[in-house]
C-alpha positions as CSV (number, residue, x, y, z in Angstrom):
1,M,119.9,116.7,70.4
2,R,119.7,116.5,74.2
3,E,118.5,119.4,76.2
4,L,120.9,120.4,79.0
5,F,119.1,123.5,80.3
6,T,116.2,125.8,79.5
7,D,114.7,128.8,81.1
8,A,113.1,132.1,79.9
9,H,116.4,133.3,78.4
10,F,118.3,130.3,77.0
11,T,118.1,126.8,75.8
12,V,121.2,124.7,75.9
13,L,121.3,121.7,73.6
14,A,124.0,119.1,73.1
15,D,124.6,117.5,69.7
16,D,126.6,114.4,70.6
17,G,127.2,113.4,67.1
18,A,128.6,116.7,66.0
19,K,130.2,117.5,69.4
20,V,128.5,120.9,69.3
21,V,126.7,122.7,72.1
22,H,123.9,125.0,70.9
23,L,123.3,128.0,73.2
24,V,120.1,129.5,71.9
25,R,119.0,133.0,73.2
26,S,115.3,133.8,73.5
27,V,113.6,137.2,73.0
28,A,113.0,137.6,76.7
29,P,114.9,140.5,78.2
30,F,116.8,140.1,81.5
31,P,114.8,141.8,84.2
32,S,117.8,142.8,86.3
33,P,121.6,142.6,86.4
34,A,121.4,139.8,89.0
35,A,119.3,137.8,86.6
36,I,122.1,137.9,84.0
37,E,124.6,136.5,86.5
38,D,122.1,133.8,87.8
39,T,121.1,132.7,84.3
40,F,124.7,132.5,83.0
41,A,125.8,130.6,86.1
42,R,123.1,128.0,85.5
43,V,124.0,127.8,81.8
44,A,127.7,127.3,82.6
45,Q,126.8,124.6,85.2
46,S,124.7,122.7,82.6
47,M,127.8,122.5,80.4
48,L,130.3,121.2,83.0
49,G,130.2,117.6,82.0
50,L,131.0,118.2,78.3
51,P,134.4,117.3,76.9
52,S,136.8,120.3,76.2
53,D,137.1,119.4,72.5
54,W,133.5,120.3,71.8
55,A,132.5,123.5,69.8
56,L,129.9,126.1,70.8
57,L,127.3,127.6,68.5
58,V,125.7,130.7,70.1
59,D,122.4,131.6,68.4
60,S,121.7,135.2,69.3
61,R,119.4,135.9,66.4
62,R,116.4,136.5,68.7
63,A,118.3,138.3,71.5
64,P,117.2,141.8,72.3
65,M,119.9,144.4,71.5
66,R,121.2,146.0,74.6
67,N,124.4,147.9,75.4
68,D,124.1,149.7,78.7
69,P,127.3,149.7,80.8
70,E,126.1,147.5,83.6
71,F,124.7,144.9,81.2
72,E,127.9,145.0,79.2
73,E,130.1,144.5,82.3
74,R,128.1,141.5,83.5
75,L,127.8,140.0,80.1
76,A,131.6,140.1,79.6
77,T,132.1,138.1,82.8
78,A,129.5,135.6,81.8
79,R,130.9,135.2,78.3
80,A,134.3,134.5,79.6
81,R,133.0,131.8,81.9
82,I,131.2,130.0,79.1
83,V,133.1,130.6,75.8
84,A,136.7,130.0,77.1
85,R,136.1,126.3,77.6
86,F,135.2,125.4,74.0
87,S,137.6,124.5,71.2
88,R,135.7,126.5,68.5
89,V,133.0,129.1,68.7
90,A,130.5,130.4,66.1
91,V,127.9,133.1,66.8
92,L,124.8,133.4,64.8
93,V,123.3,137.0,64.4
94,S,120.4,138.4,62.4
95,S,121.8,141.8,61.4
96,A,124.9,143.8,60.5
97,L,124.6,145.6,63.8
98,G,124.7,142.2,65.6
99,K,127.9,141.3,63.6
100,L,129.5,144.6,64.8
101,Q,128.5,144.0,68.4
102,V,130.0,140.4,68.4
103,A,133.2,141.7,66.7
104,R,133.5,144.3,69.5
105,Y,133.0,141.6,72.1
106,G,135.7,139.6,70.5
107,R,138.1,142.5,70.6
108,E,137.3,143.2,74.3
109,D,137.7,139.6,75.2
110,Q,140.8,139.1,73.1
111,S,139.0,136.2,71.4
112,S,138.0,135.6,67.8
113,P,134.6,134.0,67.5
114,R,133.4,133.6,64.0
115,V,130.2,135.5,63.3
116,F,127.6,134.2,60.8
117,D,124.1,135.2,59.7
118,D,123.6,131.7,58.1
119,E,123.1,128.7,60.3
120,A,124.3,126.2,57.7
121,A,127.5,128.2,57.2
122,A,128.1,128.3,61.0
123,R,127.6,124.6,61.3
124,A,129.9,123.9,58.4
125,F,132.6,126.1,60.1
126,L,132.3,124.2,63.4
127,A,132.4,120.8,61.6
128,S,135.4,121.6,59.4
129,R,137.7,123.7,61.5
130,P,140.4,122.1,63.7
131,A,140.3,122.9,67.4
132,R,142.1,126.1,68.3
133,P,145.7,125.3,69.5
134,S,146.4,124.7,73.2
135,R,147.7,127.7,75.1
136,R,150.5,125.6,76.4
137,A,154.0,126.0,74.8
138,P,155.0,123.2,72.5
139,R,157.2,120.5,73.9
140,R,160.7,120.3,72.6
141,E,162.5,117.0,72.2
């Protein structure tokens, strides 16, 4: 895997063979709301050169739990910037509470990321699932 980006909060790895980007969250908390925006902007920038048919594996197992309103608002904007460009998305969590939080994010974003607590199952999902359909209307002949 190639490293595309790393800082105190995230590591972004590209698996060219599997066409999967791994977004791995560290245990480091964000020191401020501005740091959330800055970090996610740099993460998004690191992914710009990747083809649109790639999948995204978000590993949030080590992420600190947080749900204060300002954090939630900034995270929603950041998620939209990153997640929307991928054909398939799987999120790894370490707890039932993590699963509930990701499910809530999916409802709020009107998306449907698959949530896993097993990395092998998440990788199998990304490898076997077809890309989500295009948002364009089908052509009629």
